[in-house]
C-alpha positions as CSV (number, residue, x, y, z in Angstrom):
1,M,16.5,-46.8,35.5
2,T,15.3,-43.5,34.1
3,K,17.4,-40.9,32.1
4,K,16.3,-37.3,33.6
5,I,16.4,-34.0,31.5
6,D,15.6,-30.7,33.0
7,L,14.0,-28.3,30.8
8,K,13.9,-24.9,32.8
9,S,14.6,-22.2,30.2
10,D,14.0,-20.3,26.9
11,I,14.3,-23.1,24.1
12,L,16.8,-22.0,21.4
13,D,18.0,-23.5,18.3
14,D,21.5,-25.1,18.1
15,S,22.2,-23.7,14.6
16,D,21.3,-20.0,16.1
17,S,25.0,-18.4,17.5
18,Y,23.5,-15.0,17.5
19,D,20.5,-15.7,20.0
20,R,23.1,-18.0,22.2
21,S,25.7,-15.4,21.9
22,F,23.1,-12.9,23.4
23,Y,22.4,-15.2,26.2
24,D,25.8,-16.3,27.4
25,F,26.9,-12.6,27.7
26,F,24.4,-12.1,30.1
27,G,24.4,-15.2,32.1
28,M,21.0,-16.2,30.8
29,P,20.1,-20.0,30.6
30,Y,19.1,-21.7,27.6
31,F,17.9,-25.2,26.2
32,L,19.0,-26.6,23.2
33,P,17.8,-29.9,21.3
34,S,21.2,-31.1,21.4
35,Q,21.0,-31.4,25.0
36,V,18.0,-33.9,24.4
37,Q,19.9,-35.8,21.6
38,D,23.0,-36.4,24.3
39,V,20.6,-38.0,26.7
40,L,18.9,-39.9,24.3
41,S,22.2,-41.1,22.9
42,S,23.7,-42.1,26.3
43,A,20.7,-44.1,27.4
44,A,20.3,-47.7,27.5
45,P,18.4,-49.9,25.1
46,N,14.4,-48.8,25.9
47,E,15.3,-46.9,28.9
48,D,12.9,-44.4,30.5
49,I,12.9,-40.8,30.0
50,E,11.9,-38.4,32.3
51,L,11.4,-34.5,31.1
52,D,10.7,-32.0,33.8
53,I,9.4,-28.6,32.4
54,N,8.9,-25.5,33.5
55,S,9.7,-23.1,30.6
56,N,7.9,-19.9,28.9
57,G,8.7,-21.4,25.4
58,G,10.9,-20.4,22.6
59,D,12.1,-21.6,19.0
60,T,9.5,-23.4,17.3
61,S,11.9,-25.1,14.9
62,A,13.6,-26.0,18.1
63,A,10.8,-27.3,20.0
64,S,9.9,-29.6,16.5
65,T,12.9,-30.9,16.7
66,I,13.1,-32.0,20.2
67,Y,9.6,-33.2,19.8
68,S,10.7,-35.8,16.9
69,M,13.7,-36.8,19.1
70,L,11.2,-38.0,22.0
71,K,8.4,-39.3,19.7
72,A,11.0,-41.3,17.6
73,Y,12.5,-42.6,20.9
74,Q,12.1,-46.4,21.6
75,G,11.8,-46.4,25.1
76,K,9.0,-44.7,27.3
77,V,8.9,-40.8,27.8
78,N,7.2,-39.4,30.9
79,I,6.7,-35.7,31.0
80,F,6.6,-33.9,34.5
81,I,5.3,-30.1,33.9
82,Q,6.1,-28.7,37.4
83,G,5.5,-24.9,36.5
84,M,4.9,-23.8,32.9
85,A,4.7,-25.4,29.7
86,A,4.2,-22.6,27.5
87,S,4.1,-21.8,23.7
88,A,7.2,-24.1,22.1
89,A,7.3,-26.1,25.7
90,S,3.9,-27.2,25.5
91,I,4.9,-28.8,22.0
92,I,7.4,-30.5,23.7
93,A,5.0,-31.9,26.2
94,M,3.1,-33.5,23.5
95,A,5.9,-36.0,22.7
96,G,5.1,-37.8,26.1
97,D,4.0,-41.3,26.5
98,H,2.5,-39.9,29.8
99,V,2.1,-36.4,30.8
100,A,1.4,-35.4,34.5
101,M,1.2,-31.6,35.8
102,A,1.3,-30.3,39.2
103,P,-1.7,-29.0,40.5
104,T,-0.3,-25.7,40.5
105,A,1.4,-25.8,37.0
106,Q,0.0,-24.1,34.1
107,M,0.0,-24.9,30.2
108,M,-0.3,-22.3,27.8
109,I,-0.9,-22.6,23.9
110,H,-0.9,-19.9,21.4
111,K,-0.2,-19.3,17.5
112,C,3.1,-18.6,16.3
113,L,4.6,-15.3,16.7
114,A,6.9,-14.1,13.8
115,D,9.9,-11.5,14.2
116,P,10.6,-9.8,10.7
117,A,14.3,-8.4,10.6
118,G,14.2,-4.7,9.0
119,Y,11.3,-3.4,6.7
120,V,9.0,-5.4,4.9
121,N,6.6,-4.8,2.3
122,A,3.0,-6.1,1.6
123,D,4.3,-9.0,-0.2
124,D,6.7,-10.0,2.4
125,L,4.0,-9.5,5.1
126,R,1.6,-12.0,3.0
127,Q,4.4,-14.3,2.6
128,L,5.1,-14.4,6.6
129,A,1.5,-14.7,7.2
130,A,1.5,-18.0,5.1
131,Q,4.8,-19.1,6.8
132,N,2.8,-18.9,10.3
133,D,-0.3,-20.5,9.1
134,S,2.3,-23.2,8.2
135,V,3.7,-23.3,11.2
136,D,0.5,-23.1,13.4
137,V,-0.7,-26.2,11.1
138,G,2.5,-28.0,12.2
139,I,1.9,-26.9,15.9
140,A,-1.7,-27.9,16.0
141,N,-0.8,-31.6,14.4
142,A,1.3,-32.4,17.6
143,Y,-1.7,-31.2,20.0
144,M,-4.0,-33.3,18.0
145,L,-2.2,-36.8,18.3
146,K,-2.2,-36.0,21.9
147,T,-5.4,-34.8,22.6
148,G,-7.8,-36.2,19.5
149,M,-9.3,-32.7,19.2
150,S,-10.2,-31.1,15.9
151,Q,-8.0,-28.8,14.0
152,S,-10.4,-26.1,14.0
153,D,-11.3,-26.4,17.9
154,L,-7.1,-26.2,18.6
155,F,-6.9,-23.1,16.0
156,Q,-9.6,-21.6,18.2
157,L,-7.7,-22.1,21.9
158,M,-4.6,-21.0,19.9
159,S,-5.9,-18.0,18.5
160,N,-7.5,-17.0,22.0
161,Q,-4.2,-17.8,23.5
162,T,-5.5,-20.1,26.1
163,F,-4.0,-20.8,29.8
164,M,-5.3,-24.2,31.2
165,D,-4.4,-25.3,34.7
166,A,-3.9,-28.8,35.5
167,Q,-7.6,-30.1,35.8
168,T,-8.2,-28.3,32.5
169,A,-5.6,-29.5,30.7
170,V,-6.4,-33.1,32.2
171,D,-10.2,-32.7,30.7
172,K,-9.0,-31.5,27.3
173,G,-6.3,-34.3,26.8
174,F,-3.5,-32.1,27.0
175,A,-2.0,-34.2,30.2
176,D,-2.8,-37.6,31.7
177,E,-2.8,-37.0,35.2
178,I,-2.4,-34.3,37.9
179,A,0.5,-35.1,40.2
180,F,0.2,-36.2,43.8
181,S,-3.8,-36.5,43.5
182,G,-3.8,-40.3,43.3
183,E,-5.8,-40.4,40.3
184,K,-5.3,-40.1,36.6
185,T,-8.8,-38.6,36.2
186,G,-7.6,-35.4,38.1
187,V,-8.7,-34.0,41.6
188,A,-12.3,-33.3,43.2
189,D,-11.3,-29.6,43.8
190,K,-9.3,-27.4,42.2
191,A,-6.9,-25.2,44.0
192,P,-6.7,-21.5,43.0
193,V,-3.8,-21.0,40.4
194,F,-2.4,-17.9,40.0
195,S,0.4,-17.6,36.8
196,N,2.6,-14.8,36.0
197,S,3.2,-13.1,32.9
198,I,5.1,-14.9,30.0
199,S,8.7,-13.6,29.5
200,K,9.4,-12.1,26.7
201,M,12.2,-13.2,24.5
202,P,14.9,-10.4,22.8
203,S,13.5,-9.8,19.1
204,R,15.7,-10.5,16.3
205,D,16.1,-6.7,16.0
206,I,17.7,-6.5,19.4
207,V,20.0,-9.6,19.2
208,N,21.2,-8.3,15.9
209,K,21.8,-4.9,17.3
210,F,23.4,-6.6,20.5
211,N,25.8,-8.5,18.3
212,L,26.6,-5.6,16.5
213,L,27.4,-3.3,19.8
214,L,29.6,-6.5,21.1
215,G,31.9,-6.6,17.9
216,K,32.6,-2.9,18.4
217,A,33.3,-3.1,21.7
218,K,35.7,-6.2,21.1
219,A,37.3,-3.9,18.5
220,F,37.8,-1.5,20.6
221,D,39.5,-3.2,23.2
222,K,42.0,-4.8,20.8
223,L,43.1,-1.6,19.6
224,Q,43.6,-0.1,23.5
225,T,45.3,-3.4,24.4
226,T,47.9,-4.4,21.4
227,E,49.6,-2.9,18.5
228,E,50.0,-6.4,16.8
229,P,48.5,-7.0,13.5
230,P,45.0,-7.9,14.4
231,K,44.2,-11.5,15.2
232,A,40.8,-13.5,15.1
233,V,38.6,-11.9,17.9
234,E,38.1,-14.4,20.7
235,P,35.0,-14.7,22.7
236,I,34.6,-12.2,25.0
237,K,35.9,-13.2,28.9
238,E,34.8,-11.9,32.3
239,N,38.2,-10.2,32.7
240,T,38.1,-8.2,29.3
241,Q,38.5,-4.5,29.6
242,T,35.1,-3.9,28.1
243,D,32.6,-3.0,31.0
244,K,30.1,-5.5,31.0
245,S,27.6,-3.3,33.2
246,E,28.5,-0.4,30.5
247,L,27.3,-2.8,27.6
248,T,24.4,-3.7,29.6
249,K,23.2,-0.1,30.1
250,M,24.1,0.9,26.4
251,L,22.0,-2.3,25.3
252,A,19.2,-0.8,27.5
253,L,19.2,2.0,25.1
254,L,18.2,-0.1,22.0
255,Y,14.9,-1.6,23.3
């Protein structure tokens, strides 16, 4: 038997309630490390795991957590990249004992991105750069273990924000097989591959502003609907007096 996991959205960290509240409000899907842990915990001893990926990436720490869980799992982990394995999703893909890519799929690797909150000085920027360098080393380590490439070569690919079609990914060792081809070394003729742009996750500044706006809206609703002493604010529901479309319009002004 095989346990199936679908990674088809942005990757978030379980501990980041701010990001999750943003995604929840707008009905945007996301993927958490706890979802992988739940599947692994329910799997029979040494049961195979199949992880299907079509994701533009997300939180690097969350991706590292998922990568570590999959690498530590005693059973076989099969990765199938159906569409896109970009950024943090490509890190997770490296945990596969066997990685297959659809002929039309793409993989993209790059150096990590930082999103500083508020104003920063030169010392802050230097510290942030050092942190980025450290994260990049960790990312490259996952690629090195899978591909056997040198760190310097991988850093160059990451600096170039490299997109790879299925054949290129197999040739460089990021994947083991092109699916449906019948050959683990790939296919003779590469079909044209067209990629969409990578979606941009909301920045920390935008998420903070959104949560502030949402908090004010909840407080306003409470004043309008009750004269009783204020109680703990409950999560916003679909039938709240706050018009979600109006919040959406106001949020658009923050970008």
